C-alpha positions, 0 to 999 in steps of 0.5 A, a space after each residue: 618531757 619533750 626535747 627542745 632548746 632552752 630559752 635564752 637568758 632573759 626570756 620569761 618562763 611561766 609554770 602552769 599546773 592543771 594545764 591540760 584543760 579549762 582555765 589552765 589550758 586557756 591561761 597557758 595558751 594566752 601566755 604563750 601568745 605573748 611570747 612567754 615560754 610555758 611549762 605545762 603540768 597536768 596528769 593527762 598526757 594526750 590533752 597536755 600534748 594538745 595544749 602544748 601543740 597550740 603553745 609551741 608556734 608562739 613559744 617554741 621552747 615550751 615543754 610539758 611534764 606529766 604529774 599527779 599533784 596529789 603528792 606535795 613532796 613530788 610537786 615540790 621536786 617537780 617545781 625545782 626540776 622545771 626551774 633547773 630545766 630552764 634556769 629560772 622561773 618568772 611565774 608560778 601559776 598554781 591552778 590545778 584543783 579537783 572538786 569533791 561535791 558531796 555533803 559532809 554526811 557522806 565524806 571520808 577523811 581520806 577523800 578530804 585529805 586528797 582534796 587538800 593535798 591537790 588543792 592546797 598542800 601541793 601549791 604550797 609545796 611548789 611555792 616554798 620550793 621555788 621561793 628561795 630562788 625567786 628571793 635570790 633573784 629578787 623577782 618572781 610572781 606566784 599566782 594562786 588560783 583559789 575560788 569564790 568557794 574560797 570566800 563562801 562556804 558552798 553547800 555540798 562542797 565542804 572539802 573543796 571550799 575548805 581547801 580553797 579557803 586555806 589557799 586564800 588565807 595562805 596567799 594573803 599571809 604570804 603576800 604580806 610576808 613578801 612585801 618589798 622582796 620583789 616576789 609578788 603573790 596574786 590571788 585569783 578567785 574564779 566564780 562559776 566557770 565553764 570547765 570540766 569541774 562540773 561533771 566529774 565521776 564520784 561527785 553529786 550533781 551541782 546545786 548551782 544551775 546558773 550561767 557559766 563564764 567561758 574559761 578563756 575569759 578567766 585565763 585572760 584575767 589571770 594573764 592580766 593579773 600577773 602584771 597588775 598592782 592588785 593582790 586579789 582578783 575576782 573573775 568575774 567580779 563577784 566581790 559584792 557577794 562576798 561582802 554580802 555574806 560578811 555583812 549578813 551571814 544569816 541572809 547568806 545561809 538563807 540564800 544558800 539553803 534556798 539554792 540547795 532546795 531549788 527555791 531560787 528561780 533561774 533569773 535570780 541565780 543569773 543576777 547573783 552570779 553575773 552582776 553581784 547579789 540579787 535578793 539578800 542571801 542569793 549567791 554564786 557557786 565556785 568553779 
C-alpha cells in the first residue's frame, strides 16, 4: 500500500478488484476522473502501480493493495482493511475474475474450486464483510461484474460459466433482500470484451472469433450503472440473446454446437454479438 493522506469526510471512495488491467483498470481510471478516491486491488504490483499513477492526478488519495483473491477469508479481511484505511466505502466493485476455457471432460475439481473461489466466493466474502457497515451508514453500492456467460452456458467454459451464474443468482437475491435499506446491488453482464481473458496460460483457444468491445466502453457502463436506478446491465446490450435462449433452449444449443464446430460464418457471429441474435441459436461469448 502506498502512503498518502486519507480522504476528507464526505469524499466518495470506491474499491475496485481486478484493477490492474482490462475492465477493472478502465473502471478505476474513469471513476478517478470523476474525483472518486479509488482503492485498487489486484495481484500484479507493476501493472497496479501503472493504473494508480493514472488515477492519482484526478484522485490524489487513491491507494493500491496487492492481493490474490483465491482466498475468500483473506478477501474479506482485505475489504475491512481498506474500509478502515479510509473510514468508509461508498462502492465495492467486484470485478476480479479468472477464465478456465476447457471442456468438462478435462476439468479437475481443484481447478473448478479455484475458479469458484476467485469469481464467486471472494466477491461474496467481500460483500458480506462490508455489508453490516454499509447498512449501519444506510448507504452503499455493491457492483458485481458477472458475464454474459452468467446467463448462457458457454461451450468449453463450464467452470467459468458456473461461477458467473452463481454470482448473478447471488446478486439477484441480495438485491431483493436489501430493498429499502439504502444499500444497492448492481449486476453487470459484459459480453465479448477486449481484455487479457482471451489469452491466458492453461486455457484452450476460444471458440468465439467475433468482434470485441473495448474495455473502456464497459468501464464507462459500470461507472454509469452505479447511480442508475436499474439492477441489471448488459454491456453491450445482448439481453435479446439471453431471451432467445430462454424462449428456445434447443435452438440455443444448436447454435452453440455450430459455433463450437466452426460452422457459423463471421458475419453471423458479428450480428449475434453486437446487435442481438441473428439466426436462431447464434450467440456471443462472455468476456
